[in-house]
MIDOSE-1310 file (N, C-alpha, C; in nm, 2 decimals, decimal comma, always signed):
residues 166
xxxx	+2,65/+1,27/-0,46/+2,53/+1,28/-0,55/+2,50/+1,14/-0,60; +2,60/+1,07/-0,65/+2,58/+0,94/-0,70/+2,54/+0,84/-0,59; +2,59/+0,86/-0,47/+2,55/+0,78/-0,36/+2,40/+0,79/-0,33; +2,35/+0,92/-0,33/+2,21/+0,95/-0,31/+2,12/+0,88/-0,41
xxxx	+2,16/+0,88/-0,54/+2,08/+0,82/-0,64/+2,08/+0,67/-0,62; +2,19/+0,61/-0,58/+2,19/+0,46/-0,55/+2,10/+0,43/-0,44; +2,10/+0,51/-0,33/+2,01/+0,49/-0,22/+1,86/+0,50/-0,26; +1,83/+0,60/-0,35/+1,69/+0,61/-0,39/+1,65/+0,50/-0,48
xxxx	+1,75/+0,45/-0,57/+1,72/+0,34/-0,65/+1,69/+0,21/-0,57; +1,77/+0,19/-0,47/+1,75/+0,08/-0,38/+1,62/+0,09/-0,31; +1,58/+0,21/-0,26/+1,45/+0,23/-0,20/+1,34/+0,20/-0,29; +1,35/+0,25/-0,42/+1,25/+0,22/-0,52/+1,23/+0,07/-0,54
xxxx	+1,35/+0,00/-0,55/+1,34/-0,15/-0,57/+1,28/-0,22/-0,45; +1,31/-0,17/-0,33/+1,25/-0,23/-0,21/+1,10/-0,21/-0,20; +1,06/-0,09/-0,23/+0,91/-0,06/-0,23/+0,84/-0,14/-0,34; +0,90/-0,14/-0,46/+0,84/-0,22/-0,57/+0,83/-0,37/-0,53
xxxx	+0,93/-0,42/-0,47/+0,92/-0,56/-0,42/+0,81/-0,58/-0,32; +0,80/-0,48/-0,23/+0,69/-0,49/-0,13/+0,55/-0,48/-0,20; +0,54/-0,40/-0,30/+0,41/-0,39/-0,37/+0,38/-0,52/-0,45; +0,48/-0,58/-0,51/+0,46/-0,71/-0,58/+0,42/-0,82/-0,49
xxxx	+0,48/-0,82/-0,37/+0,46/-0,93/-0,28/+0,33/-0,91/-0,19; +0,27/-0,79/-0,19/+0,15/-0,77/-0,12/+0,03/-0,83/-0,19; -0,06/-0,90/-0,11/-0,18/-0,94/-0,17/-0,28/-0,83/-0,18; -0,26/-0,73/-0,09/-0,34/-0,61/-0,10/-0,27/-0,49/-0,04
xxxx	-0,29/-0,37/-0,09/-0,24/-0,25/-0,03/-0,34/-0,14/-0,05; -0,34/-0,06/+0,06/-0,44/+0,05/+0,06/-0,36/+0,18/+0,08; -0,39/+0,28/-0,01/-0,33/+0,41/+0,00/-0,42/+0,51/+0,07; -0,37/+0,57/+0,17/-0,45/+0,67/+0,25/-0,38/+0,80/+0,26
xxxx	-0,46/+0,90/+0,29/-0,42/+1,03/+0,33/-0,44/+1,04/+0,48; -0,33/+1,04/+0,56/-0,35/+1,04/+0,70/-0,32/+1,18/+0,76; -0,32/+1,28/+0,68/-0,30/+1,42/+0,72/-0,41/+1,46/+0,82; -0,38/+1,51/+0,93/-0,48/+1,56/+1,03/-0,50/+1,46/+1,14
xxxx	-0,44/+1,34/+1,13/-0,45/+1,25/+1,24/-0,37/+1,30/+1,36; -0,42/+1,28/+1,48/-0,34/+1,31/+1,60/-0,23/+1,20/+1,61; -0,13/+1,23/+1,69/-0,03/+1,13/+1,72/-0,09/+1,00/+1,78; -0,19/+1,03/+1,87/-0,25/+0,91/+1,94/-0,33/+0,83/+1,84
xxxx	-0,40/+0,89/+1,75/-0,48/+0,82/+1,65/-0,39/+0,74/+1,55; -0,28/+0,81/+1,51/-0,18/+0,74/+1,43/-0,12/+0,62/+1,50; -0,09/+0,63/+1,62/-0,04/+0,52/+1,70/-0,14/+0,40/+1,71; -0,26/+0,44/+1,73/-0,37/+0,33/+1,74/-0,39/+0,26/+1,61
xxxx	-0,39/+0,34/+1,50/-0,41/+0,29/+1,37/-0,29/+0,19/+1,34; -0,17/+0,23/+1,36/-0,05/+0,15/+1,33/-0,06/+0,02/+1,41; -0,10/+0,03/+1,54/-0,11/-0,09/+1,63/-0,21/-0,18/+1,57; -0,33/-0,13/+1,54/-0,43/-0,22/+1,48/-0,39/-0,29/+1,36
xxxx	-0,32/-0,22/+1,27/-0,27/-0,28/+1,15/-0,16/-0,38/+1,18; -0,07/-0,35/+1,27/+0,04/-0,44/+1,30/-0,01/-0,57/+1,36; -0,12/-0,56/+1,44/-0,17/-0,68/+1,50/-0,23/-0,77/+1,40; -0,27/-0,72/+1,28/-0,33/-0,80/+1,18/-0,22/-0,84/+1,07
xxxx	-0,10/-0,81/+1,10/+0,01/-0,84/+1,01/+0,02/-0,74/+0,89; -0,03/-0,62/+0,91/-0,03/-0,52/+0,80/+0,08/-0,41/+0,84; +0,15/-0,37/+0,74/+0,26/-0,27/+0,76/+0,22/-0,14/+0,70; +0,22/-0,03/+0,78/+0,19/+0,10/+0,73/+0,32/+0,18/+0,71
xxxx	+0,34/+0,23/+0,59/+0,46/+0,31/+0,56/+0,42/+0,44/+0,50; +0,49/+0,55/+0,54/+0,48/+0,68/+0,48/+0,61/+0,70/+0,39; +0,59/+0,71/+0,26/+0,70/+0,71/+0,17/+0,68/+0,83/+0,07; +0,79/+0,89/+0,03/+0,77/+1,00/-0,07/+0,70/+0,96/-0,19
xxxx	+0,61/+1,05/-0,24/+0,53/+1,02/-0,36/+0,62/+0,98/-0,48; +0,73/+1,05/-0,50/+0,82/+1,02/-0,61/+0,87/+0,88/-0,61; +0,91/+0,83/-0,49/+0,95/+0,69/-0,47/+0,84/+0,60/-0,50; +0,72/+0,63/-0,45/+0,60/+0,54/-0,46/+0,56/+0,53/-0,61
xxxx	+0,57/+0,64/-0,68/+0,53/+0,64/-0,83/+0,62/+0,55/-0,91; +0,75/+0,57/-0,88/+0,85/+0,49/-0,95/+0,84/+0,34/-0,92; +0,81/+0,31/-0,79/+0,80/+0,17/-0,74/+0,67/+0,11/-0,80; +0,56/+0,19/-0,81/+0,44/+0,14/-0,87/+0,46/+0,10/-1,02
xxxx	+0,53/+0,19/-1,09/+0,56/+0,16/-1,23/+0,65/+0,03/-1,24; +0,75/+0,02/-1,16/+0,84/-0,10/-1,16/+0,76/-0,22/-1,12; +0,66/-0,21/-1,03/+0,59/-0,33/-0,99/+0,48/-0,37/-1,09; +0,46/-0,28/-1,19/+0,36/-0,31/-1,30/+0,22/-0,28/-1,25
xxxx	+0,21/-0,19/-1,16/+0,07/-0,14/-1,11/+0,04/-0,01/-1,18; +0,00/-0,02/-1,31/-0,03/+0,10/-1,39/-0,16/+0,16/-1,33; -0,15/+0,29/-1,31/-0,26/+0,37/-1,26/-0,26/+0,39/-1,11; -0,18/+0,32/-1,04/-0,16/+0,34/-0,90/-0,09/+0,47/-0,87
xxxx	+0,00/+0,51/-0,96/+0,08/+0,63/-0,94/-0,01/+0,75/-0,93; -0,13/+0,74/-0,99/-0,23/+0,86/-0,98/-0,28/+0,89/-0,84; -0,27/+0,79/-0,75/-0,31/+0,80/-0,61/-0,21/+0,88/-0,53; -0,08/+0,89/-0,58/+0,02/+0,94/-0,50/+0,03/+1,09/-0,52
xxxx	-0,07/+1,16/-0,47/-0,08/+1,31/-0,48/-0,11/+1,36/-0,34; -0,03/+1,45/-0,29/-0,05/+1,49/-0,15/+0,01/+1,39/-0,05; -0,01/+1,41/+0,07/+0,05/+1,31/+0,17/-0,01/+1,17/+0,15; +0,08/+1,08/+0,14/+0,03/+0,94/+0,12/+0,10/+0,84/+0,22
xxxx	+0,02/+0,75/+0,27/+0,07/+0,64/+0,35/+0,01/+0,51/+0,28; +0,09/+0,41/+0,29/+0,05/+0,28/+0,22/+0,05/+0,17/+0,33; -0,06/+0,10/+0,33/-0,08/-0,02/+0,42/-0,06/-0,14/+0,33; +0,05/-0,22/+0,36/+0,08/-0,34/+0,28/+0,04/-0,47/+0,36
xxxx	-0,03/-0,56/+0,30/-0,06/-0,69/+0,36/-0,01/-0,80/+0,27; +0,07/-0,89/+0,32/+0,12/-1,01/+0,25/+0,04/-1,13/+0,27; -0,06/-1,13/+0,37/-0,13/-1,25/+0,41/-0,28/-1,23/+0,38; -0,34/-1,13/+0,44/-0,49/-1,12/+0,44/-0,53/-1,01/+0,34
xxxx	-0,60/-1,04/+0,24/-0,65/-0,95/+0,14/-0,74/-0,84/+0,20; -0,82/-0,88/+0,29/-0,93/-0,79/+0,34/-0,87/-0,70/+0,46; -0,78/-0,75/+0,53/-0,74/-0,68/+0,66/-0,70/-0,53/+0,64; -0,61/-0,49/+0,55/-0,58/-0,35/+0,55/-0,70/-0,26/+0,51
xxxx	-0,79/-0,30/+0,42/-0,90/-0,23/+0,38/-1,00/-0,22/+0,50; -1,03/-0,33/+0,57/-1,12/-0,33/+0,68/-1,08/-0,25/+0,79; -0,95/-0,26/+0,83/-0,90/-0,18/+0,95/-0,90/-0,03/+0,92; -0,85/+0,01/+0,80/-0,85/+0,15/+0,76/-0,99/+0,20/+0,75
xxxx	-1,08/+0,13/+0,69/-1,22/+0,17/+0,67/-1,29/+0,19/+0,81; -1,27/+0,09/+0,90/-1,33/+0,10/+1,03/-1,27/+0,22/+1,11; -1,14/+0,24/+1,10/-1,08/+0,35/+1,17/-1,12/+0,48/+1,11; -1,14/+0,49/+0,98/-1,18/+0,62/+0,92/-1,32/+0,66/+0,96
xxxx	-1,40/+0,57/+1,01/-1,54/+0,60/+1,06/-1,52/+0,69/+1,19; -1,42/+0,66/+1,27/-1,40/+0,74/+1,39/-1,31/+0,86/+1,37; -1,21/+0,84/+1,29/-1,11/+0,95/+1,26/-1,14/+1,00/+1,12; -1,22/+1,11/+1,11/-1,26/+1,16/+0,98/-1,14/+1,22/+0,90
xxxx	-1,03/+1,24/+0,97/-0,91/+1,30/+0,90/-0,85/+1,19/+0,81; -0,87/+1,06/+0,83/-0,82/+0,96/+0,75/-0,90/+0,93/+0,63; -0,84/+0,94/+0,51/-0,91/+0,93/+0,39/-0,85/+0,82/+0,30; -0,93/+0,73/+0,25/-0,89/+0,62/+0,16/-0,88/+0,68/+0,02
xxxx	-0,76/+0,66/-0,04/-0,75/+0,71/-0,18/-0,77/+0,60/-0,28; -0,74/+0,47/-0,25/-0,75/+0,36/-0,34/-0,65/+0,26/-0,30; -0,61/+0,17/-0,39/-0,51/+0,07/-0,36/-0,50/-0,03/-0,47; -0,46/-0,15/-0,43/-0,44/-0,26/-0,52/-0,48/-0,39/-0,45
xxxx	-0,55/-0,48/-0,52/-0,59/-0,60/-0,47/-0,54/-0,71/-0,56; -0,45/-0,80/-0,50/-0,39/-0,91/-0,58/-0,34/-0,86/-0,71; -0,26/-0,75/-0,71/-0,20/-0,71/-0,83/-0,28/-0,62/-0,93; -0,41/-0,60/-0,89/-0,49/-0,51/-0,98/-0,52/-0,38/-0,90
xxxx	-0,50/-0,27/-0,97/-0,53/-0,14/-0,91/-0,68/-0,13/-0,89; -0,71/-0,08/-0,77/-0,85/-0,07/-0,72/-0,88/+0,08/-0,68; -1,01/+0,11/-0,71/-1,05/+0,25/-0,68/-1,09/+0,26/-0,53; -1,12/+0,38/-0,48/-1,16/+0,40/-0,34/-1,29/+0,32/-0,32
xxxx	-1,38/+0,31/-0,41/-1,51/+0,24/-0,40/-1,48/+0,09/-0,39; -1,39/+0,04/-0,47/-1,36/-0,11/-0,46/-1,30/-0,14/-0,33; -1,21/-0,06/-0,28/-1,15/-0,08/-0,14/-1,25/-0,08/-0,04; -1,35/+0,02/-0,05/-1,45/+0,03/+0,05/-1,54/-0,10/+0,05
xxxx	-1,57/-0,14/-0,07/-1,65/-0,26/-0,09/-1,58/-0,38/-0,03; -1,45/-0,39/-0,05/-1,37/-0,50/+0,01/-1,38/-0,49/+0,16; -1,37/-0,37/+0,21/-1,37/-0,35/+0,36/-1,50/-0,40/+0,42; -1,61/-0,39/+0,35/-1,74/-0,42/+0,41/-1,77/-0,57/+0,40
xxxx	-1,68/-0,65/+0,33/-1,70/-0,80/+0,33/-1,66/-0,85/+0,46; -1,72/-0,97/+0,50/-1,68/-1,03/+0,62/-1,54/-1,08/+0,61; -1,47/-1,10/+0,72/-1,34/-1,15/+0,72/-1,34/-1,30/+0,68; -1,22/-1,36/+0,67/-1,21/-1,50/+0,63/-1,30/-1,60/+0,72
xxxx	-1,29/-1,58/+0,85/-1,36/-1,66/+0,94/-1,51/-1,65/+0,92; -1,56/-1,52/+0,90/-1,70/-1,50/+0,87/-1,75/-1,57/+0,75; -1,66/-1,56/+0,64/-1,70/-1,62/+0,51/-1,70/-1,77/+0,53; -1,61/-1,83/+0,60/-1,61/-1,97/+0,62/-1,73/-2,02/+0,70
xxxx	-1,77/-1,94/+0,80/-1,89/-1,98/+0,88/-2,01/-1,97/+0,79; -2,02/-1,87/+0,70/-2,13/-1,86/+0,61/-2,14/-1,98/+0,52; -2,02/-2,02/+0,47/-2,01/-2,13/+0,38/-2,06/-2,26/+0,45; -2,01/-2,28/+0,58/-2,05/-2,39/+0,66/-2,20/-2,40/+0,68
xxxx	-2,26/-2,29/+0,71/-2,40/-2,29/+0,73/-2,48/-2,32/+0,61; -2,43/-2,27/+0,49/-2,49/-2,31/+0,36/-2,48/-2,46/+0,33; -2,36/-2,51/+0,37/-2,34/-2,66/+0,34/-2,42/-2,74/+0,44; -2,45/-2,69/+0,56/-2,52/-2,77/+0,66/-2,67/-2,77/+0,63
xxxx	-2,72/-2,67/+0,57/-2,87/-2,65/+0,56/-2,93/-2,77/+0,49; -2,88/-2,82/+0,37/-2,95/-2,94/+0,31/-2,94/-3,06/+0,40; -2,83/-3,08/+0,47/-2,82/-3,20/+0,56/-2,92/-3,19/+0,67; -2,93/-3,07/+0,73/-3,02/-3,05/+0,84/-3,17/-3,07/+0,79
xxxx	-3,20/-3,01/+0,67/-3,33/-3,03/+0,62/-3,37/-3,18/+0,59; -3,27/-3,25/+0,54/-3,29/-3,39/+0,52/-3,31/-3,47/+0,65; -3,23/-3,43/+0,75/-3,25/-3,50/+0,88/-3,39/-3,47/+0,94; -3,44/-3,35/+0,92/-3,57/-3,32/+0,97/-3,68/-3,40/+0,89
xxxx	-3,66/-3,41/+0,76/-3,75/-3,49/+0,68/-3,76/-3,64/+0,72; -3,64/-3,69/+0,74/-3,63/-3,83/+0,79/-3,70/-3,85/+0,92; -3,67/-3,76/+1,01/-3,73/-3,76/+1,15/-3,88/-3,75/+1,14; -3,93/-3,66/+1,05/-4,08/-3,65/+1,03/-4,14/-3,78/+0,98
xxxx	-4,07/-3,84/+0,88/-4,12/-3,97/+0,83/-4,12/-4,08/+0,93; -4,02/-4,08/+1,01/-4,01/-4,18/+1,12/-4,12/-4,16/+1,22; -4,14/-4,04/+1,26/-4,25/-4,01/+1,36/-4,39/-4,04/+1,30; -4,41/-4,02/+1,17/-4,53/-4,05/+1,11/-4,56/-4,20/+1,11
xxxx	-4,45/-4,28/+1,08/-4,47/-4,42/+1,08/-4,49/-4,48/+1,22; -4,43/-4,41/+1,32/-4,45/-4,45/+1,46/-4,60/-4,43/+1,50; -4,65/-4,31/+1,45/-4,79/-4,28/+1,48/-4,89/-4,38/+1,41; -4,85/-4,42/+1,29/-4,94/-4,51/+1,22/-4,93/-4,65/+1,28
xx	-4,81/-4,69/+1,33/-4,80/-4,82/+1,40/-4,87/-4,82/+1,53; -4,88/-4,71/+1,60/-4,95/-4,71/+1,73/-5,09/-4,71/+1,73
């Protein structure tokens, strides 16, 4: 009995540490997914450096409290799986959201983004943002626009002076 309690305490500590080190985590209900769908989802997440774990709700609740994620324990009702990402904030939300479009059995419950508990709506909003590369290319195009416009203006002035000289 004492041995079991120690193992559970170690598991709670490990999950709490995983929650603390995650830049984002998404809680889902994957009940109703076929084995094939589950395999594809896990593969997609793994390729993005995201880990999907199915853990007992009692362990998840204690770990969330220990990790200081107040309110997250409310999501741990019914079957729960948690996608943890330590690198990309958007990846778990985007992959789960995109996969849920095809697999209606997958339901996003909520999650946490950089240590703040987030609702289902906030996770969905995060999922619809472009990824890091997309955001960087948007930023680059915004930064290039004034330079490009200036270059066009200089070219127009130069062409106008050439026409006057001719």
